[in-house]
N, C-alpha and C positions, 0 to 999 in steps of 0.2 A: 398632533397624533404623533407618538414616537415609535419608531420601528427599530427593533434589535434583531440583529442577525447574529447567529451563534455558528461557529464552526468547531466540529469536535477535534480535539488534539489527537495526534497520531503517534504511534510508536513504531518505527520502521524496523523491519526484520528482514535480513537478507537469506535468501535460500537458493538452492539449484532444484529445480523442478521441471517436470515435463510441461511444456507449454501446449495447450490444446490447438493453438493456431499454427504454431511452427512444427508441431509434431515431433519435437525433440527436447532434450534437456537444455534449460536456458536459465540464465540469471533472472530470479524472480524477485520483485520487491512485494513484501507483505506490509501493509499498513493497518495495524491494529487500532480500531477505535472502539473504546469501551461500549457505548450505547448503540453503535451501529454495524458492528462485526467487522470483518477483515476484508479489505480490498487488495486484490494480487494484481501486479502489472508486470508484464514481460518486458525486460530490458532490451529485447531484440526487436520484436514486432510492434511494441507499444499498446497492444491490446490489454483491457483490464477486466476484471470479474469481481462480482461480489455475491456471496452465498451461491455460487455455482452459475450465476447468470452473467453473461458477456454484457458489459457496458455499451451503450450506443457509440458508434463511431461518429465522429463528427464529420460534417460536409465541409471539410476545410482541406485545402490542398497542403501537404507536408505534415499532416498531423502526427502520422506514425513517427517519423523521424524527431519530431519535437517531444512526444509522449516517451519514446525510447531514451532519448537523451536526459529528460528529467527524472525518469526511473532509475537509469544508470547512476547519475549523479547522487541521488538519495541512497541508492543501493551500497555505493562507495562509502558514502558518509555515515551509514549505519554501523559500521564495524562488526565485530564478532558479536554474535548472540549471548547474552548473559540472562539466564532464566531468572535469577534473584532480582536483578534490575528492573526486568520486565513486570515480574509479580508485584514489586514496589510500586511501580507506576500505575498498575491496575488498581492496587489498593489505594493510592493517593488519588486517583481519579474518581473513584467510587466512594470514597470517604471512609473507607474501612481501615482498620489497624492492620498493618503488615504483619 
């Protein structure tokens, strides 16, 4: 038996948005996945949402700090948003001509 595990590629977008958990404006990492929608993670508290639903919180000590640090690193690496580059990425992922 052969098992194939596929993981969607993501396009990281950085924004400043109001975090529903922190109740204030925070750095938020948006990870666009063509077939699965966008996942949003707060760089301060580490909570994540997809389609308006809060992701389950792991029963692991220190998960918030780890999730926030990972989101912050990816937020910094994302750089400034480039709409044309994002549209080209979506076109390439879906097999459509840009």
